[in-house]
C-alpha positions as CSV (number, residue, x, y, z in Angstrom):
1,M,0.0,0.0,0.0
2,R,1.3,3.5,-0.9
3,L,0.6,6.3,1.5
4,F,0.4,10.0,0.4
5,C,0.6,13.2,2.5
6,L,-2.0,15.4,0.7
7,V,-2.3,18.5,2.9
8,L,-1.4,19.7,6.4
9,V,-4.5,19.6,8.7
10,S,-5.1,19.9,12.4
11,I,-5.2,16.8,14.6
12,D,-8.8,17.8,15.6
13,Y,-9.8,17.7,12.0
14,I,-8.2,14.3,11.5
15,N,-9.9,12.9,14.6
16,C,-13.3,14.3,13.5
17,L,-12.9,12.9,10.0
18,S,-11.7,9.5,11.4
19,E,-14.8,9.3,13.6
20,T,-17.1,10.1,10.7
21,I,-15.5,7.6,8.5
22,D,-15.6,4.9,11.2
23,K,-19.3,5.5,11.7
24,N,-20.4,5.8,8.1
25,W,-18.0,3.8,5.8
26,H,-16.5,0.3,5.6
27,K,-12.8,0.2,6.2
28,S,-11.1,1.2,3.0
29,D,-7.8,2.7,1.8
30,R,-9.4,4.1,-1.3
31,V,-9.7,7.9,-2.0
32,F,-13.1,7.7,-3.9
33,V,-15.8,5.6,-2.2
34,T,-19.6,5.6,-2.3
35,N,-21.7,6.7,0.7
36,T,-21.7,3.1,1.8
37,G,-17.9,2.9,1.6
38,K,-17.6,0.8,-1.6
39,T,-14.9,1.6,-4.0
40,V,-16.0,3.8,-6.9
41,H,-14.9,2.1,-10.2
42,S,-12.5,4.2,-12.3
43,S,-14.9,4.2,-15.3
44,I,-17.5,5.9,-13.1
45,L,-14.9,8.5,-12.1
46,S,-13.9,9.0,-15.7
47,K,-17.5,9.6,-16.8
48,S,-18.1,12.0,-13.9
49,L,-15.0,14.0,-14.9
50,Q,-16.1,14.0,-18.6
51,R,-19.6,15.3,-17.6
52,A,-18.0,18.0,-15.3
53,N,-15.6,19.0,-18.1
54,E,-18.6,19.4,-20.6
55,R,-20.2,21.8,-18.2
56,L,-17.1,24.1,-18.2
57,K,-17.2,27.4,-20.2
58,K,-14.0,26.2,-21.9
59,P,-13.9,22.4,-21.7
60,I,-10.5,20.7,-21.8
61,P,-10.2,19.3,-25.3
62,K,-9.1,15.8,-24.4
63,H,-10.3,12.7,-22.6
64,L,-10.1,13.1,-18.8
65,S,-9.5,10.3,-16.3
66,P,-8.7,10.3,-12.6
67,H,-5.0,9.8,-13.6
68,I,-4.9,13.4,-14.7
69,F,-4.8,14.4,-11.1
70,R,-1.4,12.7,-10.8
71,H,0.0,14.6,-13.8
72,T,-1.5,17.9,-12.6
73,T,-0.1,17.4,-9.0
74,I,3.4,16.7,-10.3
75,S,3.4,19.6,-12.7
76,I,2.2,22.0,-10.0
77,L,4.9,20.9,-7.7
78,S,7.5,21.2,-10.4
79,E,6.2,24.6,-11.4
80,N,6.6,25.7,-7.8
81,K,10.3,24.6,-7.7
82,I,9.8,21.6,-5.4
83,P,12.9,19.5,-5.7
84,L,12.6,16.6,-8.2
85,K,13.8,14.2,-5.5
86,T,10.9,15.3,-3.2
87,I,8.3,15.0,-6.0
88,T,9.6,11.6,-7.0
89,D,9.5,10.4,-3.4
90,R,6.0,11.8,-2.8
91,V,4.5,10.0,-5.8
92,G,6.2,6.8,-5.1
93,H,8.5,6.6,-8.1
94,S,11.8,4.7,-7.5
95,D,13.5,6.6,-10.4
96,S,13.2,10.3,-11.0
97,E,13.5,9.6,-14.8
98,V,9.9,8.3,-14.7
99,T,8.8,11.5,-13.0
100,T,10.5,13.8,-15.5
101,S,9.9,11.9,-18.7
102,I,6.2,11.0,-18.2
103,Y,4.7,13.2,-15.6
104,T,6.4,16.6,-15.6
105,H,4.9,19.0,-18.2
106,V,6.2,22.4,-19.2
107,T,3.4,24.9,-18.3
108,K,2.7,28.4,-19.6
109,N,3.9,29.8,-16.3
110,M,7.2,27.9,-16.6
111,K,7.7,29.3,-20.2
112,D,6.9,32.8,-19.0
113,E,9.3,32.6,-16.1
114,A,12.1,31.4,-18.4
115,I,11.5,34.5,-20.6
116,N,11.5,36.8,-17.5
117,V,14.8,35.3,-16.2
118,L,16.5,35.8,-19.6
119,D,15.1,39.3,-19.8
120,K,16.6,40.2,-16.4
121,V,20.0,38.7,-17.3
122,M,20.1,40.5,-20.7
123,K,19.2,43.9,-19.1
124,K,22.1,43.5,-16.7
125,I,24.5,42.7,-19.6
126,F,23.3,45.5,-21.9
């Protein structure tokens, strides 16, 4: 089983959440479960994402699946200069090459920042 640290939250919140889960759901290590605690099949999640995407003013022009969250998370961390080793460890890859070659995407913000850095350097030189 792979464990992930998603966000920092208070111990009180974790205890309250844990009590709610214990009362209402079956024991599960899944992220997406029904109100009875059963695992939601990935095809159901994909259909839900597609329907949500279709309701957007500017839908994303490609097929969406729950796996897109993994790509998005890694790209956001990379864009915010989180060290590659930290990202690789967080997502459970044994080799950073997998993280960089498959999951890290160059975003518009990254391209803009590269231009800004070059502009600053050139202004100092000239």
